[in-house]
N, C-alpha and C positions, 0 to 999 in steps of 0.2 A: 286587279292583281293585289295580292296581300303584300302590304308594305313591310311586314315583319319577316316573312319567309320567301316572298317572291314566287309562290306557287300558283297564283291565279285562282285559288279556291276561295269561295265566299263563306262557306260554312265549316265548322270544326268537325272533323271525323268523329264518329260515335266512339271509337276506341279511345280517343283523347278525353272525351267527356267521362267515360266510365272507368278508365284505367290510368289516366294521367297523361299529360302532354310533354313532360320533361324529357331531356336527353337520355336519362337512365331508363325510363319507362320505354321509350322508343327503341333503345338498344336491346332491352330484354325481349320486346316483341319481335324484333328482327331475328334474334337468336332462336326464338320459338318457331318462327316461320321457317327458318333454315332447317329445324328438326323435322317439320312436316314435309319439307321438300327433299329430304334425304333420298339420294338415288336419281334425282332429276337433273343433276349437274347445274344447278342454279344456286346463286348465293344472294342472300338478303342482308343488307347492312343499313344502319340508321342513316338518315340524311336529314338536313335541317328542315326540309319541307315534307318529310314523310320517310320514305324508304328508297333504297337503290337496289334494283334487281339486276344482277349480272349473270351472264352466261359463262360457260367454261372457256369460251374464246375471248372473254374480256369485254364483250359488248355490254353496255350498261344502260338502264332505262330508269329514270326517276318515276316513282309513283307516290301520290299524295296520301293514300290511305290503304288499309288492308283490303277494302273492297276492290280498289284499283289493282292492287297486287295480284289478287286471285284472278281478276279478269285478264291481266297480262300473262299469267301463268297458263290460263286456259281451263280453269276448273269451272265449268258451267253447271248451274243448278238444274235440277229436275223438278217438275211440278209435284208438289206434295200431295199426299193422300189425306186420310183422316188425321187430324191433329190432336195430340194429348200432351199434357204436362207431366214431367217427372222432376222431382225435387229431392235434394239431399242437403244435409248440413254442410257448411263450408268446412272442409277438412283442415287439420293442422298441417302446416307446411304448404298451404295453398299458394300457387304462383299465379297471381292475378294477370300478369302480362301474357303468360303462356295460355291461360284460359281465354283471354281476349282474342289471341291469334287463332286458337282452335275454333272458337265460336264463329269468327269471320269466315274461315275456310269451310266450316260445316254449313253455314248459311248459303254460301256460294254454291256448294255442292248439292243443296236441296235437302240436307239432313235435318235441318231445323228451320223454323220460321221466326222464332223468338227465343231469347235467353234472359234469365234473371240472374243478376249478380248483386252482391251487396252494393247498394247505392243506386240501383236502377234496373229497368227492363229495356232491352233493345229489341225492336221489332224490325224484321226485314220484309219489306213489301216488294211485290213484283216490279222489278225495274226501277223502283224509286230508291232514294237514299234511305239508309237505316234511320229509324226514329227512336230516340231515347226518352223514356218516361222515368224521371227520378223517383226514387223511393227512399225510405229511411227505416232503420231498425230491423233489417232482415239479416239473418246469419245463414241464409240458404242460397244455394245455386240451383237453377232449374233450366230445363230446355223444353220447348214446345216443338213437336214434330211428329212424323208418322210412326217412328220407332223411338220414343223418347228414352226408354230405359237403357237401350244399347248406346244411344248417343250420350246420355249422362255418364254412363260407365266409362266410355272412351274419353270424355272431357275430364273426368276426375283422374283418370290414369295419366293423361297427358299433362295436366296442370299440377300433378303431384310429383313429377320428375324434377330433379334439380340440375 
């Protein structure tokens, strides 16, 4: 069990590595996850060990990472087809926390298998934990998947909202 947060997790979630682990970053990701869940009568709030997923009836379940959040919501990934990269410059007004949430949900849904953000690349492997490869000096965002141009457009639109 983690002595700092009491979650029982032994490794740091990938989203904390690439997008920050502080309370403000977690709150921003919880808000972005709520936007993705609009219409599903679910609420996501930050929690000291991750996130709290609550139903309309008030039942709440703590989840330690975005990957666990999407598993609890029931967004299962589909096997990917041919994989290609699509990349674009990081736009002005980029919301890194919203991008992190979108990438996690898209990976769970099978839309992408890797994403590049300033600071690193996260790879999602079948059934395994996400793997982060740190990078430096990039001002691009990218996605690897079967339809990367559409995924990148959706990512940039979602992460550009305020």
